N, C-alpha and C positions, 0 to 999 in steps of 0.2 A: 474381658470385653472392654474396649476403649470407647472413647467418645466418637461417634460417627458424625462428621460434619454434614449439614444439610446444604442444598444448593444455594439457599439464601445466604447462609453464613459464608460460603466460599465466595459468592458474588460480592457480598459486603466487604469481605477481607481484601478482595482484589481492587475494590474502589478506594478503600480507606488506607491501605498500606502505602501507596505512593504519597498521599497527603500527609500521613504520619511521618514519613521519612523527611519530607520537606519541612515539616514543623520542627523536627529535631535538628535539622540543619539551619534553621532560621531563615528559610527561603520562602515561606508561605506568603509573605506580604507582596511579593512581586509576581505571584502566580494568579491568574494566567497572564502571560506577557503578550499574547496575541490571540487570534481566533483559534478555537478548538475544533479539530477535525475528527469526526466520528467516521471511521472507515468501516464500511459494510462490505465484506469480501464476496458478495453475491450480487446478482443482477437486481436492478430496480424492480419493485413490484412484489418481491418476495416477502415472507413473513418477517424476517430480520430487518429488512428495509422499512417496512411499515412500523415496526416497533421504534426504530431510530427516528423516524419522522414524527411519531407521536410524542416521544420523549424530548425531542429537540427544542420546541418552544418553551417548555417548562425549565429546562436546563439553561437556556439562553436568558430567560428572565431572572432565574435564581442567581446565576453567576454574573449577570450584567456584562456578558461578553458574547461575541458572535460565535454561533455553533454551526458548523458546516457538516452536512451528511454527504460523504463521498463514497460512491459505489465503485469498487474495484474488483469486478468478477474475473474469474479465471483459475484454472488448476484446482478446482474444488475448494476454493477459499485460500489456497496457499499464496496466490499473487497479492491479495490484500494483506495477509498476515506478514509477508515478506516486506511489503511497503512500510508497515508500521514498525517492524523490527529494525529497519534501516533508518527510520526517522530519528531526529535528535531527541535525547532523553529529557525533554523539558516539560513533559506532561501535557502537551497540547495536541497529541495525536493518539486517539483511542481506537481500539479494535472492538467491534461489536459482533460476536459470533454466538453460536448455540452449542449446546451439548445434547447429543442424541441419546 
């Protein structure tokens, strides 16, 4: 039996990994270079949208940068995910989704 990751550890790893890579490359001092966009791939008013809007003020204060919550519904979340996948890899576009 191996170690079974918990949802928290997977989520933490997803958040920390890009920052660790930037630190290793010596680019952390310039991040974030602009507003951070949190893309919610579902319609406004849903549970994921509410979580994003609750987290947004704290992140904005902690990072000292503008945080934008951007709802991009369609195709069961694929439209928003595709938008994030096509965005520049600068760490300023995040996808907030759920695991069922």
